[in-house]
N, C-alpha and C positions, 0 to 999 in steps of 0.2 A: 504494499500500500504506499502511496506517495505521502511524503510528509505534509502535515496540515498546518495552517496558520489560523489559530482560533482566538477570537476575542470574547471576553466575558465582561458583562456590564456591571453596574453598581450593585454590590453585594449587601452592604449595610447590615452586617450582623446576622444575616440569614444563613446560618450554618447548614440547616437541613436541606435548603435549596441548593447550596454549593455542593454538598456531598452527592445529592441525587444527580446533579448536572454532570459532575466529574465522573461518577460511576457510569453514566450513560455515554459520555463522550469517550471515556477510556483513553486519555492521551498516552501516546507511546514516547519513548525517549527521543524519537526522531521528530516529533511534533514541536511546535512552538505555541505556547498559550500566553496571550497578553491579557492581563487583568487591568481594567481601566481606572481603578481607584475607587475611593469610598468603600473600604472594606468594613469600617467601623461605624458606630452610631446608629440610632433608631431601632435596629433589630435586636433580637434577644441574646445573641451569642457572638459578640465581636471577638472575644478572646479565642473561641473555638474556630472562628474563621481564619484568624491569623495562624493558629497551629496548623490548619489544613493547607494554607498557602505555603507555609514553610515546607511542609511535606511535599507539596506539589513540585517545588523546586528540586526535589531529589528524584522525582519520577520523570520529569520532562524538562524541556527548556522553557523556563518561566520568566516573562518580562513583567514586572509589577510597576505600574504607574502611580504617581502621587495624585490623590484627589484633594479636593478642598477640605474634606473632613479630616484627613490625615494632617493637613497643613494646620488646621485649627488645633487639633490635639497636641501636635508637637510644639506649636507656639505656646500653649498653656504649660506643658511639661518643662519647656526651656525658660519659662517666665518671661517670654517676649511679647505676650498679649494677654489681656484679661480673660478670665474663664467664662464670663457671662454668655458670650455669643456661642461658644462651644456647647455649653450646658443647655442652652435654649434649642439647639439643633441636633440633639441626640447624644450629647456627651454623657448625660446621666446614665443611659443604658449601657454605654461602654464601660463606665466606672463600675456599674453593678456587676458586669460580666467578669471584671477583674477583682471583685470583692474589695473595692476601695475602702480604705480605713483612714484616709486623711493624709497620706504621704504621697506626694506627686511622683515619687520614685516607685511607681506601682507596676511598671512593665518588666516582665522577665527579660534577661539579657538577650535572649534569642529574638524576642519580639522587637526590642529596641533596634537591634541590628537590621532586622527586616525593614522597619520604618525608615531607617537611615539609608537604606539601599535603594529606595524608591526613585524612579526616574521621571522626568517631566514629559517625555514623549518617546515614541519609538517609530522608526521607519524600516519598512521591509517589503520587498517584492511588489511594488506598485501600490502600496498602502502606507498610511502613517496613522498613528494612534495618539490621541491626547485624551485627557479626562473630560474636558468641557467643549473646547472650540479652538480657534486659531485666528490670527490675522492673515488674510490672504496674500498680502504683498511683502510679508516679512519672513525671512528664513526661520525655520523651526528653532535653530539654535539661539535666535535673538528674540524669541517671543517673550512677552511679559507673563508672569505667573497669573495675573488677573485674567488674561484671556485663556490661557491653557487650563485653568482649574476652576474659574468662577463664572465665566460668561454663559448666560442662558440663551438657548436658541430661540426662546420666546421673545427676546429682545431684538435679535437680528440673526439672520442665517448668513454665514460667510459664504462668499463665492468660492470657486475652486482655487486651491492653494497654488502658488507659483511653481511648485515642484511637479504639478500635474497629477499627483497621486490621489487616490481615494482616501478620504478621512474617515476613521472609525472612532466614534466618541460616545460618551455617556453623559452623566450629570443632569441633563434636561429630562425629567421623568415623563415618559409617555404613559399616562395613567390608564389608557385603554388597553395596555399590555402589548401593543403592537410596535414593531420596529419602524422607525422613521427612516425612509430611504429616499434621498434626493439625488441619487446617482453619484454625485461627487462627494457626498457626505452621508454617512449612515450612523444614526444614533440608536444604541442598544440599551439605554436605561429604560427598562419596562416596569419600574415601580414595584419591585419585589416586596420591599418591607411594608408597603401600603395596601397590599392585596392584589398586586399584579404578578409579574413573573421575573425570575432571573434568567437572562438570555445569554446563550453561547452562540457564536456565529463563526462558521468556517468561511473565511473571506475568499478562499479560492473557489470552492464548489457552491457557496450560498446556502449550504445546509445549516439549519438552526435547530437549537434545543432550548426548551424552557421548562423551568421548575418553579413551583410556588414555595412560599416560605415554610409551608408544612411538609415540603419534600414530594409533592405530587407532580408528576410529569404532565405537561400539556401535549395532547396528541391531536 
């Protein structure tokens, strides 16, 4: 079987959905799996999600992007930003999953290493991947974090990037559970934590897989 290039959308603590999706996709050591960020917050088991993603990196080639929720969490841990915004947007659920007892040094060393290894974007084989969006006329290496991790497609939809590649993004939740495909841009945040689905996409074949936060496959 040819190697696959698979993207997985915003997980947000939905460990059962992630487990079911990966069991179904069954990535091989020859495949590449790009997770688009927002692993933590809002869902019930952020800690379990990170454990599973660390394990995924031992099973296949795993590229893990930084999402805006990881940015918020790390900003609080590093005392570079106030905690209010993070807590309002799902940080409480993350702290609960880590059995937070008041010490900001709550992450296991392996989890801290995972978060510190996250990358802002990835390019491969006619596609590029960011968490949220991109500025069409600026090289990816020069993009601002605000655009890569925070920009909502509801505000504006970027045109094709100057590199000519197809963008695969998350962040902007499609609450109807459907993939948003504009040809030059595909958004696969399908609102798993809120009652939608966690989506996996093979960007070469177009094959998709979806699982609910309870671990039920969509057929």
